[in-house]
C-alpha positions in Angstrom: -20.5 20.6 5.4 -17.3 22.1 3.9 -15.2 19.3 5.4 -17.6 16.6 4.0 -16.9 17.9 0.5 -13.1 17.3 0.8 -12.1 13.9 -0.6 -11.2 11.4 2.0 -7.6 11.0 0.9 -7.1 14.8 1.2 -8.5 14.7 4.7 -6.0 12.1 5.7 -3.2 14.1 4.2 -4.5 17.3 5.9 -4.6 15.8 9.3 -1.1 14.4 8.8 0.3 17.7 7.6 -1.3 19.5 10.6 0.4 17.1 12.9 3.7 17.7 11.3 3.1 21.5 11.4 2.3 21.4 15.1 5.4 19.4 15.8 7.5 21.9 13.9 6.1 24.8 15.9 6.9 23.0 19.2 10.3 21.9 18.0 11.2 25.3 16.8 10.4 26.7 20.3 12.7 24.2 21.8 15.5 25.1 19.5 15.0 28.8 20.3 14.8 28.2 24.1 18.0 26.1 24.6 21.7 26.7 24.2 22.9 24.3 21.6 26.4 24.8 22.8 25.7 22.8 25.9 25.2 19.1 26.4 21.8 19.7 28.0 20.6 21.8 25.0 21.7 19.1 22.6 19.8 16.4 24.6 16.7 18.5 24.6 16.9 19.0 20.8 17.5 15.2 20.4 14.4 14.5 22.6 12.3 16.8 20.4 13.6 15.0 17.2 12.9 11.6 18.8 9.4 12.8 19.5 8.9 13.6 15.8 10.5 10.3 14.7 8.0 8.4 16.9 5.1 10.3 15.2 6.3 9.5 11.7 7.1 5.9 12.7 3.7 5.3 14.2 1.9 7.0 11.3 3.8 4.9 8.7 3.4 1.7 10.7 -0.4 2.1 11.0 -0.8 3.1 7.3 1.3 0.2 6.2 -0.8 -2.2 8.3 -4.0 -0.7 6.8 -2.7 -1.2 3.3 -1.3 -4.7 3.9 -4.7 -5.8 5.3 -6.5 -4.3 2.3 -8.1 -1.5 4.2 -9.2 -3.7 7.1 -8.6 -2.2 10.5 -8.0 -4.3 13.6 -8.4 -2.7 17.0 -5.8 -4.0 19.4 -4.8 -3.0 22.9 -1.7 -5.1 22.7 0.0 -3.4 19.7 3.5 -3.1 21.0 4.8 -0.7 18.3 1.9 1.7 18.9 2.4 1.6 22.7 6.2 2.1 22.3 5.7 5.2 20.1 3.0 6.7 22.2 4.7 6.2 25.6 8.1 7.3 24.1 6.4 10.5 22.8 4.7 11.2 26.1 7.9 10.5 28.0 10.1 12.7 25.8 7.7 15.6 26.1 7.4 15.4 29.9 11.2 15.2 30.1 11.5 18.4 27.9 8.9 20.1 30.1 10.7 19.1 33.3 14.2 20.2 32.0 13.1 23.5 30.4 10.6 24.6 33.0 9.0 27.1 30.5 6.3 29.6 31.2 2.6 28.8 30.6 2.6 29.9 27.0 5.6 27.8 26.1 4.1 24.9 28.0 1.0 25.1 25.9 3.2 25.1 22.8 5.2 22.1 24.0 1.8 20.2 24.6 1.6 19.9 20.8 4.2 17.2 21.2 1.6 15.2 23.1 -1.6 16.2 21.2 -0.3 15.2 17.7 0.1 11.6 18.9 -3.5 11.2 20.0 -4.5 10.4 16.4 -2.7 7.1 16.8 -4.9 6.1 19.7 -7.4 4.9 17.2 -5.6 1.6 17.3 -7.0 1.0 20.9 -10.5 0.6 22.2 -12.2 3.9 23.1 -11.9 3.2 26.9 -8.2 2.6 26.7 -7.6 5.5 24.2 -9.4 8.0 26.3 -7.8 6.8 29.5 -4.4 7.1 27.9 -5.0 10.6 26.6 -6.5 11.9 29.8 -3.8 10.3 32.0 -1.0 11.6 29.8 -2.4 15.1 29.8 -2.8 15.2 33.5 0.8 13.9 34.1 2.1 16.6 31.8 0.1 19.2 33.6 1.5 18.3 37.0 4.9 19.3 35.7 3.7 22.9 35.1 4.4 24.9 38.2 1.3 27.0 38.1 -2.0 26.9 40.1 -4.0 26.5 36.9 -2.1 23.4 35.8 -5.1 21.0 36.2 -7.2 23.3 33.9 -4.3 23.2 31.4 -4.3 19.4 31.6 -8.0 19.3 31.0 -7.6 21.6 28.0 -4.8 19.4 26.5 -6.9 16.3 27.1 -9.8 17.9 25.3 -7.6 18.7 22.3 -6.4 15.1 22.2 -9.9 13.7 22.4 -11.1 16.0 19.6 -8.2 15.0 17.3 -8.8 11.3 18.2 -12.5 11.7 17.3 -11.6 13.2 14.0 -9.3 10.3 13.3 -12.0 7.8 14.2 -14.4 9.6 11.9 -12.0 9.5 8.9 -11.2 5.8 9.7 -14.8 4.9 9.9 -15.6 6.5 6.6 -12.6 4.8 5.0 -13.7 1.4 6.3 -17.3 2.0 5.2 -16.1 2.8 1.8 -14.1 -0.4 1.6 -17.0 -2.3 2.9 -19.2 -0.8 0.2 -16.6 -1.9 -2.4 -16.7 -5.4 -1.1 -20.5 -5.5 -1.1 -20.5 -4.1 -4.7 -18.2 -6.9 -5.8 -20.4 -9.5 -4.1 -23.4 -8.0 -5.8 -21.7 -8.1 -9.1 -20.9 -11.8 -8.7 -24.4 -12.6 -7.6 -25.9 -10.6 -10.5 -23.6 -12.5 -13.0 -24.8 -15.8 -11.6 -28.4 -14.7 -11.7 -28.1 -13.6 -15.3 -26.5 -16.9 -16.2 -29.2 -18.8 -14.3 -31.9 -16.8 -16.1 -30.4 -17.6 -19.4 -30.1 -21.3 -18.7 -33.7 -21.4 -17.4 -35.0 -19.6 -20.6 -33.2 -22.1 -22.8 -34.4 -25.0 -20.7 -38.0 -23.8 -21.1 -37.6 -23.3 -24.8 -36.2 -26.8 -25.1 -38.9 -28.3 -23.0 -41.7 -26.4 -25.0 -40.2 -27.6 -28.3 -40.0 -31.2 -27.1 -43.3 -31.4 -25.3 -45.6 -29.2 -27.5 -44.2 -29.2 -31.0 -42.9 -32.8 -30.7 -46.3 -33.9 -29.6 -47.9 -32.1 -32.6 -45.5 -33.7 -35.0 -45.9 -37.1 -33.6 -49.7 -36.7 -33.9 -49.4 -35.5 -37.5 -47.2 -38.5 -38.3 -49.7 -40.9 -36.7 -52.6 -39.4 -38.7 -50.6 -39.7 -41.9 -49.9 -43.3 -41.2 -53.6 -44.0 -40.6 -54.5 -42.1 -43.7 -52.0 -44.2 -45.7 -53.5 -47.5 -44.5 -57.0 -46.3 -45.6 -55.9 -45.3 -49.1 -55.4 -47.9 -51.8 -52.0 -49.3 -52.4 -51.4 -46.9 -55.3 -51.6 -43.9 -52.9 -50.5 -40.6 -54.3 -46.8 -39.9 -54.2 -47.4 -36.5 -52.5 -48.8 -38.3 -49.4 -45.6 -40.2 -49.1 -43.6 -37.0 -49.6 -45.6 -35.3 -46.8 -44.9 -38.3 -44.5 -41.2 -38.2 -45.3 -41.1 -34.4 -44.7 -42.8 -35.0 -41.3 -40.1 -37.6 -40.4 -37.4 -35.1 -41.4 -39.0 -32.3 -39.4 -39.2 -34.6 -36.4 -35.5 -35.5 -36.7 -34.6 -31.8 -37.1 -36.6 -31.0 -34.0 -34.7 -33.7 -32.1 -31.4 -32.2 -33.2 -32.4 -28.7 -32.2 -33.5 -29.9 -28.8 -30.2 -31.7 -28.4 -28.2 -28.7 -29.4 -30.1 -26.5 -26.9 -29.4 -29.0 -24.2 -25.7 -28.8 -25.0 -25.8 -25.0 -25.0 -27.6 -25.1 -21.7 -24.9 -27.2 -20.1 -22.3 -25.3 -22.2 -18.6 -25.0 -21.5 -18.2 -25.0 -17.7 -14.7 -23.5 -18.2 -16.1 -20.6 -20.2 -18.8 -19.9 -17.6 -16.2 -20.0 -14.9 -14.0 -17.4 -16.7 -16.9 -15.1 -17.2 -17.6 -15.2 -13.5 -14.0 -14.6 -12.2 -13.6 -11.7 -14.7 -16.1 -9.8 -12.5 -14.1 -10.3 -9.3 -12.2 -7.0 -8.5 -8.9 -6.7 -6.7 -7.9 -10.3 -6.8 -5.7 -12.1 -9.3 -7.5 -15.4 -9.9 -5.6 -18.1 -11.8 -7.4 -21.1 -13.2 -5.7 -24.4 -13.7 -8.0 -26.7 -15.8 -8.6 -28.0 -19.3 -10.4 -25.4 -21.4 -12.7 -28.1 -22.9 -14.1 -29.1 -19.5 -17.8 -29.8 -19.9 -20.4 -30.8 -17.3 -23.4 -32.1 -19.1 -25.9 -31.8 -16.2 -26.8 -28.1 -16.0 -28.0 -28.4 -12.4 -24.7 -29.8 -11.3 -22.8 -27.2 -13.3 -24.8 -24.4 -11.8 -24.4 -25.7 -8.2 -20.6 -26.0 -8.7 -20.4 -22.4 -10.0 -22.4 -21.2 -7.1 -20.0 -22.9 -4.7 -17.0 -21.3 -6.4 -18.7 -18.0 -6.4 -19.4 -18.3 -2.6 -15.7 -19.1 -2.1 -14.6 -16.1 -4.0 -17.1 -13.9 -2.2 -15.7 -15.1 1.2 -12.2 -14.2 0.0 -13.3 -10.7 -0.8 -15.1 -10.3 2.5 -12.9 -12.1 5.0 -9.4 -12.3 3.5 -6.8 -9.8 2.5 -5.6 -12.0 -0.4 -4.6 -10.4 -3.6 -4.3 -13.7 -5.4 -6.4 -16.9 -5.5 -6.0 -20.2 -7.4 -8.7 -22.5 -8.8 -7.5 -25.9 -9.7 -9.8 -28.5 -11.4 -8.7 -32.1 -11.6 -10.0 -35.5 -12.3 -8.9 -37.2 -9.2 -9.5 -41.0 -9.7 -13.2 -41.4 -9.8 -13.9 -37.9 -8.6 -13.9 -34.4 -10.0 -12.1 -32.1 -7.6 -12.2 -28.3 -7.5 -9.9 -26.6 -5.1 -10.1 -22.8 -4.4 -7.3 -21.4 -2.3 -6.4 -17.8 -1.4 -3.0 -16.4 -0.4 -4.1 -14.2 2.4 -3.6 -14.6 6.2 -7.1 -14.9 7.4 -8.9 -18.1 8.5 -12.4 -16.4 8.8 -13.7 -18.7 6.1 -13.6 -21.6 8.6 -16.1 -19.9 10.9 -19.6 -21.3 10.7 -22.1 -19.1 9.0 -19.6 -17.6 6.5 -20.8 -19.7 3.5 -19.1 -23.1 4.2 -22.3 -24.6 5.5 -24.2 -23.3 2.4 -21.6 -24.9 0.1 -21.8 -28.2 1.9 -25.6 -28.2 1.5 -25.3 -27.4 -2.2 -22.8 -30.1 -2.8 -24.8 -32.7 -0.8 -27.8 -32.0 -3.1 -25.8 -33.1 -6.1 -24.1 -36.0 -4.4 -20.8 -34.2 -3.6 -19.0 -32.7 -0.7 -17.3 -29.5 0.4 -14.5 -28.9 2.9 -12.3 -26.1 4.0 -8.9 -26.1 5.7 -6.4 -23.5 6.9 -3.0 -23.7 5.1 0.3 -23.6 6.9 1.7 -21.0 4.5 -1.3 -18.7 5.1 -4.7 -18.6 3.5 -7.6 -21.0 3.3 -8.4 -23.8 0.7 -11.9 -24.9 -0.1 -12.2 -28.3 -1.8 -15.3 -29.3 -3.8 -15.6 -33.0 -4.7 -18.1 -34.9 -6.7 -18.1 -38.4 -8.2 -17.7 -38.4 -12.0 -20.6 -40.7 -12.5 -22.8 -37.8 -11.3 -21.6 -35.7 -14.2 -22.8 -38.1 -16.9 
């Protein structure tokens, strides 16, 4: 319960500092046990330093990879840097043990030089990681000239597995937190589109009610006035003509209001696009388009915005890109919208990650959607629709 209250970043720092402290304890014992005036003593100290360098190198390498991939972790049994650092650390520790031949207490202290590296085994699958830690512990134990060496090896292996499990727990919490951020961003985008769709639907309903109901009543009133005018004598009162003129003006005003509401419903496509991308966290999105771009058909505009939103959502979920570009062009007889990211993932091209949904949306409005992996890295999604569909 107490550990759970410690912020995640401080837990990472704490584990790293404990590793450094354990190495310092083991290294100081080496320095005290050897004669630095001899070549053998210098080599033993250099081996201890090399062990610490491997620990720092592997720690920095894995943290740098985690940051570079935007907190996404890839388990890999073929990570050469990680293998090099771990095997070098195990080898240097076994060589020190072999050359020093210390007593059991010092052998236990030297085992810290193995245990601290188990945190890096989180790069591998559990089977490979546990096999590596157990095998390394037993090989080290066989170098201890004591009848209880196998028990010592089991104890060292247990320490390694405990530290490895702690690292897996911290990593899992870190990845879950990042996943939660991604889902929150996706929810924010979806909520923004839902609010926009609700607003458009409300205006469409108001426009339709004004046109169908009030327009009908005004048309009926105008018809009755015309009938009444035909039944009255030619010298009909002036106020009847005034009422008829007012009715005509009101009908014209209603038509203007309905037309204005229709324009507001379609609105500025460019403005709606900017409102949407402002809600995308962690990615610098640049739009290359004319600010006065309008798409009169509200259904088409909504479908295009939904496809752009799906592309941005996939970038958040499957790419480590920190930048994305949206380019809108009139390409001959077509309107082309190209969304590309500058990451190094091609997960967007896998079926079921939104591309099929975008293709179905575009097909419903007479357009198309396609995706391609770019040579320089990243993925580009192209939406294309004939301009006649926009009129």
